[in-house]
C-alpha positions as CSV (number, residue, x, y, z in Angstrom):
1,X,44.8,-9.9,48.8
2,X,47.4,-12.4,47.5
3,X,48.5,-9.9,44.9
4,X,48.8,-7.2,47.5
5,X,50.9,-9.4,49.8
6,X,53.1,-10.2,46.8
7,X,53.6,-6.5,46.1
8,X,54.5,-5.8,49.7
9,X,57.0,-8.6,49.8
10,X,58.7,-7.3,46.6
11,X,58.7,-3.8,48.1
12,X,60.3,-4.9,51.4
13,X,62.9,-7.0,49.5
14,X,65.0,-3.8,48.8
15,X,65.9,-3.7,52.5
16,X,68.2,-6.7,51.8
17,X,69.9,-5.2,48.8
18,X,70.5,-1.5,49.4
19,X,74.2,-1.6,48.6
20,X,73.8,-3.7,45.5
21,X,71.0,-1.4,44.3
22,X,73.2,1.6,44.7
23,X,76.1,0.0,42.9
24,X,74.2,-1.5,40.0
25,X,71.1,0.6,39.2
26,X,71.6,3.4,36.6
27,X,71.0,7.0,37.3
28,X,68.8,9.2,35.1
29,X,69.9,10.9,31.9
30,X,70.3,14.7,32.0
31,X,67.7,15.4,29.4
32,X,65.1,13.5,31.5
33,X,66.0,15.4,34.7
34,X,66.0,18.7,32.9
35,X,62.5,18.1,31.5
36,X,61.1,16.9,34.9
37,X,62.4,20.0,36.7
38,X,61.9,22.6,34.0
39,X,60.3,25.7,35.5
40,X,59.7,23.9,38.8
41,X,60.5,25.6,42.1
42,X,61.6,23.8,45.2
43,X,61.6,22.4,47.7
44,X,61.4,19.1,45.7
45,X,60.3,15.8,47.2
46,X,61.9,12.6,45.9
47,X,59.2,10.0,46.7
48,X,60.5,6.5,46.9
49,X,64.0,7.9,46.7
50,X,65.8,4.6,47.4
51,X,69.5,5.2,47.6
52,X,69.3,8.6,45.9
53,X,69.7,7.8,42.2
54,X,67.5,10.8,41.3
55,X,68.0,12.7,44.5
56,X,71.6,13.6,43.6
57,X,70.5,14.9,40.1
58,X,67.9,17.1,41.8
59,X,70.5,18.5,44.2
60,X,72.7,19.1,41.2
61,X,70.0,21.2,39.7
62,X,70.2,23.5,42.7
63,X,67.0,22.3,44.3
64,X,66.4,21.8,48.0
65,X,65.4,18.1,48.2
66,X,63.5,16.1,50.8
67,X,64.1,12.4,50.1
68,X,61.4,10.1,51.3
69,X,61.5,6.3,51.4
70,X,59.9,3.5,53.6
71,X,63.2,1.6,53.9
72,X,65.7,2.7,56.6
73,X,68.4,0.6,54.9
74,X,68.0,2.5,51.6
75,X,67.8,5.8,53.3
76,X,71.0,5.1,55.2
77,X,72.8,4.6,51.9
78,X,71.2,7.8,50.5
79,X,72.2,9.9,53.5
80,X,75.8,8.8,53.0
81,X,75.9,9.4,49.3
82,X,73.8,12.5,49.1
83,X,74.2,14.3,52.5
84,X,72.8,17.6,51.0
85,X,69.3,16.0,50.9
86,X,66.9,15.8,53.9
87,X,66.3,12.0,54.2
88,X,63.0,11.1,55.9
89,X,61.0,7.9,56.4
90,X,57.7,7.9,54.7
91,X,55.6,6.7,51.7
92,X,53.5,8.0,48.9
93,X,50.4,7.4,51.1
94,X,51.9,9.2,54.1
95,X,54.4,12.0,53.2
96,X,56.3,13.5,56.2
97,X,55.8,17.1,55.0
98,X,53.3,19.9,55.9
99,X,50.6,21.1,53.6
100,X,51.7,23.3,50.7
101,X,55.4,22.9,51.5
102,X,56.8,21.7,48.1
103,X,56.8,22.9,44.5
104,X,57.7,19.5,42.9
105,X,57.1,15.9,43.8
106,X,59.0,13.3,41.8
107,X,58.9,9.5,41.9
108,X,61.7,7.6,40.1
109,X,61.1,3.9,39.6
110,X,58.6,4.0,42.4
111,X,55.0,5.1,41.5
112,X,54.0,1.5,40.7
113,X,54.5,0.7,44.4
114,X,51.9,3.2,45.7
115,X,48.1,3.2,45.9
116,X,47.3,6.1,43.6
117,X,43.8,6.5,45.2
118,X,45.6,7.5,48.4
119,X,48.9,8.8,47.0
120,X,47.5,11.3,44.5
121,X,45.6,13.5,47.1
122,X,48.6,13.1,49.5
123,X,51.0,14.4,46.8
124,X,48.5,17.3,46.1
125,X,48.4,18.1,49.8
126,X,52.1,18.8,50.1
127,X,52.3,20.8,46.9
128,X,51.7,24.5,46.5
129,X,49.0,25.6,44.0
130,X,50.4,25.1,40.5
131,X,52.9,22.5,41.8
132,X,54.0,19.6,39.7
133,X,54.2,15.8,39.9
134,X,56.9,14.1,37.9
135,X,57.2,10.3,37.4
136,X,60.1,8.5,35.7
137,X,61.2,4.9,34.9
138,X,64.3,3.5,33.3
139,X,63.2,0.7,31.0
140,X,65.7,-1.6,29.3
141,X,65.1,-1.3,25.5
142,X,63.8,-4.8,24.8
143,X,63.4,-4.0,21.1
144,X,67.0,-5.1,21.0
145,X,67.0,-8.9,20.8
146,X,69.7,-9.7,23.4
147,X,68.2,-7.2,25.8
148,X,64.8,-9.0,25.5
149,X,66.6,-12.3,26.2
150,X,68.3,-10.7,29.2
151,X,64.9,-9.7,30.6
152,X,63.5,-13.2,30.2
153,X,66.5,-14.8,31.9
154,X,66.4,-12.3,34.7
155,X,62.8,-13.1,35.3
156,X,61.3,-9.7,34.4
157,X,58.0,-11.4,33.7
158,X,57.7,-11.7,37.5
159,X,57.9,-7.9,37.9
160,X,55.3,-6.1,39.9
161,X,52.2,-5.4,37.8
162,X,52.1,-1.9,36.5
163,X,55.8,-1.2,36.4
164,X,55.8,-1.0,32.6
165,X,52.4,0.6,32.2
166,X,51.5,4.3,31.8
167,X,50.9,5.6,35.3
168,X,47.6,6.7,36.8
169,X,47.4,10.2,38.3
170,X,44.2,12.1,37.5
171,X,42.5,14.9,39.4
172,X,43.4,17.3,40.9
173,X,46.3,17.1,38.4
174,X,45.9,18.0,34.7
175,X,46.8,15.8,31.8
176,X,50.1,13.8,31.8
177,X,52.8,14.9,29.4
178,X,55.3,12.3,28.3
179,X,58.9,12.3,27.1
180,X,61.1,9.3,26.2
181,X,64.8,9.6,26.4
182,X,67.0,6.9,24.7
183,X,70.5,6.3,26.2
184,X,73.0,3.6,27.0
185,X,74.5,2.4,30.3
186,X,78.0,0.9,30.1
187,X,78.5,-2.1,32.4
188,X,81.0,-4.8,33.1
189,X,79.7,-8.4,33.5
190,X,79.9,-8.0,37.2
191,X,77.8,-4.9,36.9
192,X,75.2,-6.7,34.8
193,X,75.0,-9.5,37.4
194,X,74.6,-7.0,40.2
195,X,71.8,-5.3,38.1
196,X,69.9,-8.6,38.2
197,X,70.6,-9.0,41.9
198,X,69.1,-5.6,42.6
199,X,65.7,-6.5,41.1
200,X,62.9,-7.4,43.5
201,X,61.9,-10.4,41.4
202,X,65.4,-11.7,41.9
203,X,65.8,-10.9,45.6
204,X,62.6,-12.8,46.4
205,X,63.8,-16.0,44.7
206,X,65.3,-18.9,46.7
207,X,69.1,-19.3,46.6
208,X,69.0,-22.1,44.1
209,X,66.8,-20.1,41.7
210,X,69.1,-17.1,42.1
211,X,72.1,-19.2,41.2
212,X,70.4,-20.5,38.1
213,X,69.6,-16.9,36.9
214,X,73.3,-15.8,37.4
215,X,74.5,-18.9,35.5
216,X,72.2,-18.2,32.6
217,X,73.3,-14.6,32.4
218,X,77.0,-15.6,32.4
219,X,76.2,-18.0,29.4
220,X,74.3,-15.2,27.6
221,X,77.4,-12.9,28.0
222,X,79.8,-15.6,26.8
223,X,77.7,-17.0,23.9
224,X,75.5,-14.3,22.4
225,X,77.0,-12.9,19.2
226,X,76.1,-9.3,20.2
227,X,78.0,-9.7,23.4
228,X,80.8,-12.2,22.6
229,X,82.3,-12.0,26.1
230,X,82.7,-8.2,25.8
231,X,84.6,-6.4,28.5
232,X,82.2,-3.5,28.3
233,X,78.5,-4.2,27.9
234,X,76.4,-1.3,26.4
235,X,72.9,-1.8,27.8
236,X,70.3,0.4,26.0
237,X,67.5,2.1,27.9
238,X,64.4,4.1,27.2
239,X,63.7,6.5,30.1
240,X,59.9,7.2,30.3
241,X,59.2,10.6,31.9
242,X,55.7,11.9,32.8
243,X,54.7,15.2,34.4
244,X,51.5,16.9,35.3
245,X,50.6,20.2,37.1
246,X,48.1,20.6,39.9
247,X,45.3,22.2,37.8
248,X,44.5,25.8,38.7
249,X,40.8,25.1,38.7
250,X,41.3,22.3,41.2
251,X,43.2,24.6,43.5
252,X,40.6,27.3,43.9
253,X,39.3,27.5,47.5
254,X,42.1,25.4,48.9
255,X,43.5,26.8,52.1
């Protein structure tokens, strides 16, 4: 129960940082989006769409997109930035779409917030037979020493359990396929600080703890030999992509 309350508090924290989230969080590399959408037909549902980081890429691929998120504040930013998408309040456990109305459901940086026991059949409900689920996370590449230190200073050890684990989907979907895409986000120091400010484990800290984190990141930037007060910071990422198809045998007899 305590863990569940903690997860809910972290999830709700994004209401207070929608604009910072939009400014600082990276989008998704073209290779990842192409793989997730390859052969899929719309409409596409962007589950946990946030401010539309993946939504705009899906629209750019020519898909009709319904963007779903539980935060009105995040959706307000999305509606302004990606007016082509149909923004709707909802969650993975309660999608605001009719049965069999979508060909693709994707969740970017969001599946760890849902209860898969409820969300998996709910996603299957809105998909047409043979439809696909796609899941994606941008992970900082902590095989790089300064990036690992960055994560420790930001407090990533306080992240929601499951964010860095392989996702759970299961029946009625087939086996998960996986693709990793390596890429680099170029940031200023202010952008790096905003990246920290956009994380739920930062937002939920008290002001004193937040100030301490920002001070430690400024010191890292000034003192680490791989950064050396650089004007442009190249932050390496590994984008983890997963996809699975609603298995044909599971769809037999479905209305």
